[in-house]
C-alpha positions in Angstrom: 210.6 149.9 4.3 211.4 149.3 7.9 213.6 146.6 9.1 210.7 144.8 10.8 208.7 144.7 7.6 211.7 143.3 5.7 212.3 140.6 8.3 208.6 139.7 8.4 208.5 139.5 4.6 211.6 137.2 4.5 210.1 135.0 7.2 206.8 134.6 5.3 208.7 133.7 2.1 211.0 131.1 3.7 208.4 129.3 5.9 206.5 127.7 3.1 209.7 126.6 1.4 210.9 125.0 4.6 207.6 123.2 5.0 207.7 121.8 1.5 211.3 120.6 1.8 211.1 119.4 5.4 209.3 116.1 4.9 210.4 114.1 1.9 209.8 110.7 3.4 213.2 110.6 5.1 213.3 109.8 8.7 215.8 112.2 10.3 216.4 110.2 13.5 217.0 106.6 14.7 214.0 104.4 14.4 215.1 101.9 17.0 215.0 103.1 20.6 214.3 99.7 22.3 216.1 96.7 20.8 215.0 93.1 21.4 217.7 90.8 22.7 215.8 87.6 23.4 215.6 85.1 20.5 212.4 85.4 18.4 213.8 83.9 15.2 211.0 81.6 14.4 208.5 84.4 14.5 210.3 86.6 12.0 208.9 86.9 8.5 211.2 89.6 7.1 214.3 91.5 8.2 215.3 95.0 7.1 218.8 96.3 7.7 219.3 100.0 7.8 222.9 101.0 7.7 224.3 103.8 9.9 223.9 107.3 8.4 224.3 110.9 9.2 220.9 110.7 10.9 221.6 107.7 13.0 225.0 106.4 13.9 223.6 102.9 14.8 223.0 100.0 12.4 219.2 99.3 12.8 217.7 95.9 12.2 214.0 95.8 11.9 212.1 92.5 11.9 208.5 92.1 10.7 206.7 89.3 12.6 204.7 86.6 10.8 201.7 86.6 13.0 200.6 90.3 12.9 203.1 92.2 10.8 204.4 94.1 13.8 207.8 95.6 13.4 210.4 95.0 16.2 213.9 96.4 16.4 216.6 93.8 17.0 219.9 94.2 18.8 222.6 93.8 16.2 225.1 92.6 18.9 222.9 89.7 20.0 224.4 86.4 18.8 221.1 85.0 17.5 220.6 88.2 15.4 224.0 87.8 13.8 223.0 84.2 12.9 219.7 85.4 11.3 221.7 88.0 9.3 224.2 85.4 8.1 221.3 83.2 7.0 219.6 86.0 5.2 222.9 86.9 3.4 223.4 83.3 2.4 219.9 83.2 0.9 220.6 86.3 -1.2 223.9 85.1 -2.5 223.5 83.1 -5.8 
């Protein structure tokens, strides 16, 4: 077998494996590019906190709005966001 044939065969065998492993429901980048700084606390239905990881060095805070279910990224350094997170933590503590 020639070198080109071996390389082509190896390529064809590894591509399907890479495709099947590639997307397992894990987002491999930061979800929040633009972060909301202005207070929108009364419009928030739910807050999700995604800790920093190997795929994103930032803590991401994603709020779901009451009106239409739209998801908005919040700036974790904004004072009003810190207040919302403290309130959420107090609600979860028995």
